[in-house]
Structures are given as structure tokens and as C-alpha cells.
ROKETI-533104 format. One line per 4 residues: their letters; for each residue x, y, z of C-alpha. Coordinates in pm, 1 decimal, m for minus. Layout:
REM residues N
A) X,Y,Z  ...
REM end
This chain:
REM residues 476
XXXX) 11760.3,7392.4,14861.2  11722.9,7048.6,14704.2  11371.9,6907.3,14743.8  11356.8,6680.3,15047.0
XXXX) 11104.4,6462.9,15223.5  10996.3,6743.5,15455.6  10922.1,6966.3,15156.8  10692.7,6703.3,15007.9
XXXX) 10527.2,6629.2,15343.5  10454.1,6962.6,15506.5  10183.0,7057.1,15753.3  9921.8,7309.8,15646.6
XXXX) 9550.1,7374.9,15627.5  9294.7,7275.1,15366.2  9150.6,7269.2,15119.0  9433.0,7311.1,14864.8
XXXX) 9810.7,7318.2,14874.0  9842.1,7521.3,14553.6  9541.1,7746.6,14616.2  9548.2,7779.1,14996.0
XXXX) 9890.0,7683.6,15135.9  10096.9,7839.9,14857.1  9911.5,8175.1,14848.6  9922.6,8200.2,15228.3
XXXX) 10296.1,8129.6,15222.0  10356.2,8388.9,14947.4  10151.5,8652.7,15128.3  10339.7,8581.6,15453.0
XXXX) 10672.1,8623.2,15271.9  10553.6,8955.9,15129.0  10437.2,9069.5,15472.7  10767.5,8966.4,15628.5
XXXX) 10960.0,9164.8,15369.8  10759.0,9474.7,15453.1  10845.4,9442.1,15821.2  11214.2,9376.0,15763.8
XXXX) 11243.1,9669.1,15520.3  11100.8,9914.4,15773.1  10824.6,10021.8,15530.9  10534.0,9860.0,15711.1
XXXX) 10433.6,10165.3,15914.9  10404.3,10376.0,15597.3  10154.1,10141.8,15429.7  9814.3,10301.5,15369.9
XXXX) 9660.1,10078.3,15103.7  9686.2,9729.2,14966.0  9609.9,9561.3,14634.1  9614.0,9191.1,14549.3
XXXX) 9574.2,9054.9,14195.4  9497.1,8685.7,14143.2  9542.1,8529.5,13800.1  9438.5,8217.5,13611.6
XXXX) 9335.3,7919.9,13820.0  9372.9,8110.2,14148.0  9108.6,8354.1,14028.8  8886.4,8095.5,13858.7
XXXX) 8853.6,7858.6,14156.0  8991.5,8069.2,14437.8  8668.0,8109.4,14629.4  8605.4,7737.1,14648.9
XXXX) 8968.1,7670.0,14736.2  8991.8,7933.7,15010.0  9252.9,8137.9,14821.7  9118.7,8478.9,14918.9
XXXX) 9102.2,8402.7,15287.5  9442.1,8232.2,15279.9  9596.3,8545.4,15128.4  9445.3,8761.4,15403.7
XXXX) 9587.4,8537.7,15673.8  9927.0,8533.7,15505.4  9930.7,8912.7,15483.9  9870.5,8923.4,15856.5
XXXX) 10186.1,8713.2,15887.7  10045.5,8365.0,15948.1  10228.3,8068.2,15796.7  10036.6,7753.7,15691.3
XXXX) 10247.2,7513.5,15896.0  10188.0,7711.1,16215.1  9831.5,7838.7,16208.4  9555.8,7622.1,16358.7
XXXX) 9198.7,7592.4,16225.2  9057.3,7773.2,16530.3  9289.1,8067.8,16464.9  9177.1,8072.1,16101.5
XXXX) 8812.0,8104.6,16199.5  8887.2,8367.2,16464.4  9090.6,8593.5,16237.1  8856.7,8567.3,15939.7
XXXX) 8558.8,8648.9,16158.8  8742.4,8953.9,16292.6  8834.4,9078.4,15944.2  8475.7,9032.8,15824.3
XXXX) 8330.7,9207.9,16128.1  8569.6,9504.3,16147.5  8666.1,9544.3,15781.7  9024.3,9580.9,15904.9
XXXX) 9330.2,9372.8,15815.8  9618.4,9366.6,16066.0  9905.7,9366.3,15816.1  10207.3,9187.3,15964.9
XXXX) 10045.2,9152.0,16306.4  10020.9,8773.9,16343.4  10294.4,8727.8,16604.4  10243.4,9060.5,16781.9
XXXX) 9917.9,9242.0,16700.2  10066.9,9569.1,16825.6  10346.1,9551.3,16568.4  10108.7,9525.7,16271.8
XXXX) 9938.7,9800.6,16074.0  9559.9,9810.8,16067.9  9434.0,9859.2,15713.3  9077.2,9891.3,15587.3
XXXX) 9005.6,9592.1,15366.1  8722.9,9520.2,15124.9  8664.3,9278.0,14839.3  8755.9,9553.2,14592.1
XXXX) 9115.1,9531.2,14716.0  9150.8,9181.9,14568.2  9108.0,9175.5,14189.8  9043.0,8849.8,14004.8
XXXX) 9172.8,8778.9,13652.6  9044.0,8427.1,13572.4  9112.1,8455.3,13198.3  9462.3,8599.5,13233.3
XXXX) 9743.2,8350.7,13274.8  10088.8,8485.8,13354.3  10376.3,8330.5,13153.8  10537.3,8130.1,13434.7
XXXX) 10237.0,7941.9,13576.4  9858.8,7957.8,13585.9  9863.2,8013.8,13964.6  9991.4,8371.4,13968.6
XXXX) 9943.9,8641.2,14233.0  10070.0,8997.0,14270.6  10091.0,9197.2,14593.2  10131.1,9573.3,14605.3
XXXX) 10118.8,9828.5,14888.5  10124.6,10207.7,14868.2  10161.6,10498.0,15110.8  9909.5,10774.5,15176.8
XXXX) 10026.0,10965.0,14866.7  9972.3,10662.4,14642.2  10342.3,10586.2,14599.7  10409.5,10213.7,14565.5
XXXX) 10625.5,10103.2,14857.1  10668.4,9738.1,14770.3  10531.9,9491.5,14517.1  10603.2,9132.3,14422.5
XXXX) 10459.3,8859.7,14201.7  10459.7,8495.3,14308.8  10352.5,8165.2,14155.2  10208.6,7877.1,14353.1
XXXX) 10350.9,7579.0,14165.9  10192.0,7289.0,14356.4  10233.6,7120.2,14692.5  10261.8,7455.6,14870.2
XXXX) 10581.6,7545.5,14682.3  10612.0,7907.1,14566.5  10840.6,8084.6,14317.7  10892.5,8459.8,14286.7
XXXX) 10870.6,8617.5,13941.8  11213.1,8712.6,13811.0  11392.4,8467.3,14036.6  11303.3,8145.2,13855.1
XXXX) 11650.4,8102.8,13704.5  11820.1,8189.9,14032.3  11599.4,7943.7,14218.3  11680.3,7670.0,13968.7
XXXX) 12051.4,7746.7,13995.5  12031.1,7736.0,14375.3  11850.8,7403.1,14350.7  12120.5,7257.8,14127.1
XXXX) 12396.8,7387.1,14354.0  12230.8,7248.3,14666.0  12193.9,6907.2,14504.9  12570.8,6897.2,14461.3
XXXX) 12599.0,6901.7,14839.9  12392.0,6581.8,14871.0  12591.1,6261.0,14919.2  12379.5,6068.5,14666.9
XXXX) 12191.3,6315.6,14443.3  11943.8,6194.7,14182.9  11703.5,6357.4,13940.2  11570.5,6058.6,13751.7
XXXX) 11460.2,5709.8,13848.3  11749.9,5574.4,13642.5  11993.5,5772.6,13855.9  11817.3,5657.9,14171.9
XXXX) 11836.4,5293.2,14060.4  12203.5,5343.4,13982.1  12266.9,5474.0,14333.1  12087.1,5175.4,14483.1
XXXX) 12284.2,4933.1,14267.7  12627.7,5084.7,14329.3  12576.4,5116.2,14705.4  12372.3,4800.0,14760.1
XXXX) 12102.0,5005.1,14932.7  11725.4,5041.5,14915.9  11543.7,5352.2,14794.7  11455.3,5462.8,15147.8
XXXX) 11822.8,5426.4,15245.9  11933.7,5659.3,14964.9  11675.5,5917.5,15068.9  11777.1,5885.7,15434.8
XXXX) 12145.1,5944.8,15353.1  12056.3,6257.6,15156.0  11834.2,6388.6,15435.9  12127.3,6350.8,15675.8
XXXX) 12303.6,6628.3,15483.7  12075.8,6879.1,15658.1  11941.1,6694.5,15966.4  12055.1,6446.0,16226.2
XXXX) 11925.2,6089.8,16218.5  11716.6,6162.7,16527.4  11565.7,6476.1,16370.7  11472.6,6286.2,16055.8
XXXX) 11309.9,6005.5,16248.0  11125.2,6234.7,16488.7  11015.1,6460.0,16205.4  10867.9,6175.5,16001.4
XXXX) 10693.1,6025.5,16302.4  10548.0,6369.8,16371.7  10420.2,6386.2,16014.4  10244.6,6052.6,16067.7
XXXX) 10105.2,6172.1,16401.3  9950.7,6475.7,16228.1  9800.3,6245.3,15964.0  9651.4,6028.8,16239.5
XXXX) 9526.2,6337.4,16421.5  9359.9,6458.9,16104.2  9165.3,6131.7,16081.9  9066.4,6145.6,16450.5
XXXX) 8929.2,6499.4,16418.4  8744.2,6416.5,16097.5  8571.8,6114.2,16251.4  8419.1,6339.4,16517.1
XXXX) 8259.2,6576.9,16267.3  7909.4,6527.3,16134.5  7673.7,6691.9,15888.8  7764.3,6834.8,15549.9
XXXX) 8083.8,6988.9,15417.5  8102.2,7367.8,15381.9  8071.6,7537.8,15045.4  7715.7,7488.3,14930.1
XXXX) 7733.8,7152.2,14750.8  7578.4,6986.1,15057.1  7814.7,6690.2,15035.8  7745.6,6468.3,15335.6
XXXX) 8035.2,6356.3,15552.9  8056.3,5978.6,15531.8  8362.4,5895.6,15738.3  8198.3,5906.9,16086.8
XXXX) 7915.6,5670.3,15988.0  8151.2,5438.6,15802.4  8379.7,5425.2,16103.8  8098.5,5330.6,16337.1
XXXX) 7989.0,5054.3,16101.9  8342.7,4920.6,16061.4  8394.6,4908.6,16435.9  8085.9,4690.0,16461.3
XXXX) 8162.3,4463.1,16168.1  8538.4,4427.0,16145.5  8672.7,4412.9,16499.2  8701.2,4107.4,16717.0
XXXX) 8690.9,4127.9,17097.4  9057.4,4226.5,17080.9  9055.8,4603.0,17006.9  9385.3,4572.2,16816.5
XXXX) 9252.5,4311.6,16575.0  9141.7,4417.5,16229.7  8964.4,4161.0,16017.4  9167.5,4138.3,15694.0
XXXX) 8856.6,4091.2,15482.6  8771.3,4456.6,15554.5  9109.3,4602.8,15451.8  8959.2,4789.8,15157.1
XXXX) 8688.0,4945.6,15372.7  8950.2,5071.1,15619.2  9162.6,5213.3,15337.7  8855.8,5388.6,15194.6
XXXX) 8766.9,5522.7,15537.4  9109.2,5676.1,15605.8  9123.3,5839.9,15263.5  8771.6,5981.8,15297.9
XXXX) 8833.4,6104.4,15652.9  9150.5,6293.2,15558.5  8997.0,6454.5,15254.0  8673.7,6546.5,15429.4
XXXX) 8887.6,6723.7,15688.7  9085.1,6890.3,15411.5  8762.0,7007.5,15247.2  8665.2,7159.1,15584.0
XXXX) 8981.2,7369.7,15593.3  9127.8,7151.0,15866.1  9490.0,7068.8,15947.8  9639.4,6820.2,15704.0
XXXX) 9972.6,6706.1,15564.3  10040.4,6791.2,15201.7  10126.9,6450.6,15059.7  10246.3,6581.0,14820.1
XXXX) 9941.3,6811.1,14781.0  9626.6,6879.8,14982.0  9396.1,6756.1,14708.6  9571.4,6418.3,14727.8
XXXX) 9635.9,6426.1,15103.1  9437.8,6110.5,15186.3  9619.3,5860.3,14964.5  9950.0,5817.0,15147.3
XXXX) 9789.8,5805.1,15497.5  9543.0,5540.9,15375.4  9812.6,5320.9,15219.8  10042.1,5364.6,15519.1
XXXX) 9750.7,5266.2,15742.4  9715.5,4951.7,15530.4  10087.1,4879.3,15575.7  10063.1,4914.1,15953.9
XXXX) 9747.4,4707.2,16000.7  9716.9,4461.5,15713.0  10063.0,4390.1,15572.6  10196.0,4041.8,15657.2
XXXX) 10346.9,4018.3,16004.5  10220.9,4353.2,16130.3  9974.4,4185.3,16368.0  10276.3,4084.8,16580.1
XXXX) 10477.0,4404.8,16532.1  10610.2,4606.8,16824.5  10577.7,4985.0,16843.1  10941.4,5009.9,16737.0
XXXX) 10862.6,4796.9,16432.3  10567.5,5020.1,16344.6  10776.4,5334.4,16379.1  11037.8,5180.9,16150.3
XXXX) 10769.1,5110.5,15890.8  10645.5,5471.5,15904.4  10995.2,5612.9,15856.1  11089.0,5372.0,15577.5
XXXX) 10756.3,5418.6,15395.9  10770.7,5798.5,15396.8  11134.4,5806.7,15287.8  11069.4,5578.9,14989.6
XXXX) 10753.1,5770.3,14898.4  10947.1,6095.2,14930.0  11219.0,5972.6,14694.6  10958.9,5907.8,14425.3
XXXX) 10799.9,6245.8,14497.7  11135.8,6409.9,14424.2  11128.2,6253.6,14076.9  10789.6,6411.2,14000.6
XXXX) 10899.6,6752.9,14127.5  11223.4,6733.8,13928.4  11088.3,6603.5,13597.6  10722.1,6701.3,13582.9
XXXX) 10477.7,6871.5,13821.1  10252.6,6801.6,14117.7  10025.4,7096.0,14035.8  9670.1,7019.8,13924.3
XXXX) 9651.5,7364.2,13766.6  9953.4,7280.0,13552.0  9908.6,6913.0,13454.0  9565.6,6811.6,13583.4
XXXX) 9483.3,6574.2,13865.8  9732.8,6318.9,13734.1  9995.1,6548.0,13888.1  9829.0,6539.0,14229.6
XXXX) 9639.8,6214.1,14280.8  9857.2,6032.1,14026.9  10182.4,6138.2,14193.7  10049.6,6054.7,14540.1
XXXX) 9931.8,5710.9,14425.9  10272.9,5645.8,14271.8  10452.6,5759.3,14587.6  10225.8,5547.1,14808.2
XXXX) 10280.5,5238.6,14591.5  10655.7,5284.3,14624.7  10633.2,5326.0,15001.6  10423.1,5012.7,15040.4
XXXX) 10645.1,4801.4,14814.9  10948.6,4920.9,15011.6  10816.4,4824.3,15355.2  10687.7,4491.6,15222.1
XXXX) 11042.2,4393.5,15130.7  11054.9,4496.0,14766.3  11382.8,4535.4,14580.2  11463.5,4877.3,14429.3
XXXX) 11344.6,4744.6,14092.4  11016.0,4626.8,14240.3  10963.6,4956.2,14420.5  11026.2,5150.2,14099.8
XXXX) 10788.0,4915.4,13917.4  10516.5,4976.4,14179.9  10549.5,5352.0,14137.2  10537.8,5316.0,13757.4
XXXX) 10226.8,5096.9,13757.7  10036.0,5337.6,13981.4  10108.9,5642.2,13767.5  10057.1,5459.7,13438.5
XXXX) 9695.8,5401.8,13538.1  9636.5,5759.7,13646.9  9758.5,5917.1,13322.1  9521.6,6172.9,13176.0
XXXX) 9333.0,6231.0,13500.1  9161.5,6569.5,13481.1  9112.4,6825.4,13755.0  8752.3,6946.0,13728.9
XXXX) 8623.3,7017.1,14081.5  8255.5,7108.1,14099.3  8213.3,7464.8,14219.1  8589.5,7492.5,14255.0
XXXX) 8556.6,7297.2,14581.4  8794.7,7016.3,14672.9  8503.8,6775.5,14726.0  8363.8,6617.1,14407.9
XXXX) 8536.5,6420.2,14262.3  8839.8,6480.3,14484.6  8738.9,6301.0,14805.4  8636.1,5969.0,14649.4
XXXX) 8923.8,5992.5,14403.1  9168.7,5965.3,14693.0  9013.2,5638.2,14807.3  9019.9,5493.8,14455.3
XXXX) 9383.3,5598.3,14404.7  9485.4,5447.3,14739.8  9344.8,5111.7,14628.0  9532.0,5150.3,14298.5
XXXX) 9853.9,5209.0,14490.3  9807.3,4894.0,14698.0  9731.7,4686.8,14390.4  10031.0,4835.9,14206.4
XXXX) 10260.7,4739.5,14493.7  10121.4,4385.8,14505.9  10160.3,4343.8,14129.5  10518.3,4467.6,14142.3
XXXX) 10606.1,4237.6,14432.9  10483.8,3936.1,14235.0  10732.0,4029.6,13962.7  11110.7,4025.1,13970.1
XXXX) 11158.1,4400.8,13927.7  11203.2,4398.8,13552.0  10935.5,4577.8,13350.8  10880.9,4712.7,12999.6
XXXX) 10790.0,5072.5,13091.1  11027.1,5265.3,13316.8  10919.1,5510.7,13584.0  11106.2,5788.8,13403.5
XXXX) 10912.2,5718.3,13084.7  10577.9,5737.1,13259.5  10674.3,6058.5,13444.6  10771.9,6226.7,13118.2
XXXX) 10447.9,6099.5,12964.2  10250.6,6253.8,13248.8  10426.7,6585.4,13194.8  10361.7,6581.5,12820.0
XXXX) 9999.5,6475.2,12871.4  9956.9,6771.7,13104.2  10091.2,7007.9,12839.3  9847.7,6869.8,12581.7
XXXX) 9548.7,6876.0,12817.6  9293.8,7150.2,12758.8  9317.9,7425.0,13017.9  8953.0,7374.0,13112.5
XXXX) 9051.2,7041.3,13267.5  9326.0,7190.5,13482.3  9165.1,7325.4,13799.6  8959.6,7600.1,13638.8
XXXX) 8609.0,7457.6,13705.6  8537.8,7528.8,13337.5  8508.3,7172.1,13210.8  8419.7,6813.1,13296.4
XXXX) 8211.3,6749.4,13605.4  8240.0,7115.2,13701.5  8007.7,7214.6,13416.7  7803.3,6896.7,13368.5
XXXX) 7684.0,6856.2,13727.2  7434.4,7103.3,13869.6  7584.2,7259.4,14183.4  7262.4,7290.3,14382.8
REM end
């Protein structure tokens, strides 16, 4: 299917879309195939091979545990954090994996599981993508019953080895069914010009090819509700983040201070001089929750999950006129913002990558900042040219951003980086709105530049924890 807004904004668990959500999804697909083929009851042993970045930073990113949950049949958009903890504790205590038993434990097959059943190959990169994984199950006689290799290509998207060409062909065919298909920003601008519509309108018309208007609206408002819920849960947590780096949670303390300093007697009033502090707070809260393995929205990835919620929060609370907005007005802003941001996200998926393991953090935080800038410019009344300019400015100033998480954990520099990129997005939108929409560098040019920069970037700066801060900062 053609990439849509609900592909770019999907609900999952932290800490990583490419290292947690994608592997869980691939393992769940493999498990489902076993059940549907009727071979599940014959399974006696299991082997999982993780390659490249998945092996190098998998422990810090929760890859191993995500794979186990996926093999049990859990899907990232459905499982809750409490269920994650419960199942992992059970596997650790019993040494048994309930293959395919997520929905109905009685229908699964109990297999002995140990760390030796998951083999890591950090220095081996499969040809298609650095995030490779292979699943294989055998019967009691050692005969292989089923095996498959998948790649987690960013944002929770997965591709099966051997089906890349078929998947691309299916994508191209499905795009033909869209009323107003586009692959490049130039094509998107052409659609806007010929139809006299905004970027969010073009995206909305394309979404209507597979959903009703009510489903689109309700779905996007639900996405925002999950983002808000993520912040609320995060603000109630205290202490340090898991993983051993002893990174202190800052969001709860910052929230308490902001409530004291920035609010008037009216609980709905937010002092505009503190807009940056609120934006920082939302970004930190989301990414601290993500680092805890909590429920987040990939936007378009988990590592960059705090940027779009923070900028959308700014739009709802600090954009001109929002102090007098009705709930209907606010809902309209949410829908319009996410549609415009989603349209720009499509451009990155089509022309480049949103995978940190493939192009560095410019593909995650950079893409999210660009998408957020577009969404903000759209809801603040920007023309299609101004919206495109906002997206271009944001990415231009994230080019070359490396992905070098300390200890392979999505904490340093990832959490603060979301707050910085959210501020960049807001500034990019404001700069674009002060222009007339014409600009020297096009969005397409900067997307291609990001892709080429990612190709040239040393592999040690692409989510391997083998370079940058990951090796120059002592972990403990």
C-alpha cells in the first residue's frame, strides 16, 4: 500500500521504532505464518539471528525482548507496557516462550528459550539494510519447518528478504489508485497549484481513498490523544531512566516549576514568555517515556517521537488566536497539522530514509523536525510554498546529524535532541511565514542531500554505538 499518514504515525512501545517496533512486528508476522500454515504444533526449537545495527545496539534498544514478544504473537500497536513487563518476567522466570500464544495461551507452543537461541552478528551487515533479522524453527528431528529474513527499515516499517521488488511494485501500483499521488515535493506543489488546495487538503483527499472522512478525523485525534497520554504518564514518573546510564528524569520537576511560574489564576492560560520551556517539557516527557519502554506514537520514529507532539502543543497553546479557540477549532488544528506533517513524511520515505541505522539521526530527528515545521506553517495559515519552505529550512539545519547513542540507549543525546529539533521546527516555520514562499533551495534538493549524506556517513555514526558520544563518554 502507498505510505499514508497512519503509517507514519503508528502506536507502539519504546524505545526504538527500528529496533523495537520493527523487530516485534517482524517476529509477530513470522509467528502468524507458523499458525496459519499448521506447522506450529511441530515446532521443537527456535533460532533468531540479528545482524548489523540490531545486534550492535539491540540490548539498549530492547530488540531482544521485542523479538520474544513478537514471537509470542504480540503486535506493537496492541500490547501495553504492563503486558510487556508481565510477559518478559514470565519468560525470564520459566525459561519458556509461548510461541504464537499471545491471543490464546492455550493455542501457543511452549518452547524452552535461552540467550543461546538468539545469535548476534554486529559486524555482519546483510545487503538490503543494516537492520537485518532471520527467524528459523525446526521440528524434533532438526528439520527446518519455516524460516524468513526481515529488515527493519525505520519507523516500524519492515521488508521481507526476496520480496523487496514485489513490495516496491505493489507500492507503485497502490499509488496509482490515489486521487492525487505524489512522490516529490515538486509533484506535491504541482497538485496544490492545479487544484488550488493546501498540502493538508491533498493528503486528506488521498487518505479518503482508503478511509471515510470520519475515520480519518477520529484516527488522527486518537493519535493526538495517545501523544497527550504519553506526556501525562511520563510526568508522573520519577527517578532515573532504566539501562544503567542513571539519566535523571527531568520532565516531572520541570512541569511542577512551570505550573508555578507560567500559569495565571486561569488554569487555561499559558504565559507566552514560557513557550520554549513548554515545548522543551513536552519533548523531554515524550522521549523519557519512550526511553522507559512506554507507549508512544512513532512520529515518524520512536527516537524522534517528541518533536511533533511538542510543536503541535505549541500550535494549540501559543499560536496566534488559539487562546480564544473552541474545542472544534483545536481538533481542526490537530487534524490539519498531522496531515501536512504526514505529507512531508511521505516525501522522506519515498526519496530517502527515516532510519537512523541507514542515514544517521538526520533521517529521524531531521525528518521529524521538517515534518513538524510543515505542520506548524500549515495551521498558521502558510501557503503551500511557505509550508514547503518551512520543511526545507528545518531539514537543511539538521543535515549530517549522527546517530551515536551512548550504551545503545535512546537517552543521550536523543532526549535533549528532540527538544532542540522542536525549537528548530518552530523557528523554521516562523522564518518561512515571514517570506513569500519562494526560496533558493527546494525541499527535494535537501531531501536528496540528506540521503546522499547518509550514504557517505561512516557506519560508526549510524546507530552502532561505535563512534561519537557512544565511545567518548564514559557510560558509568
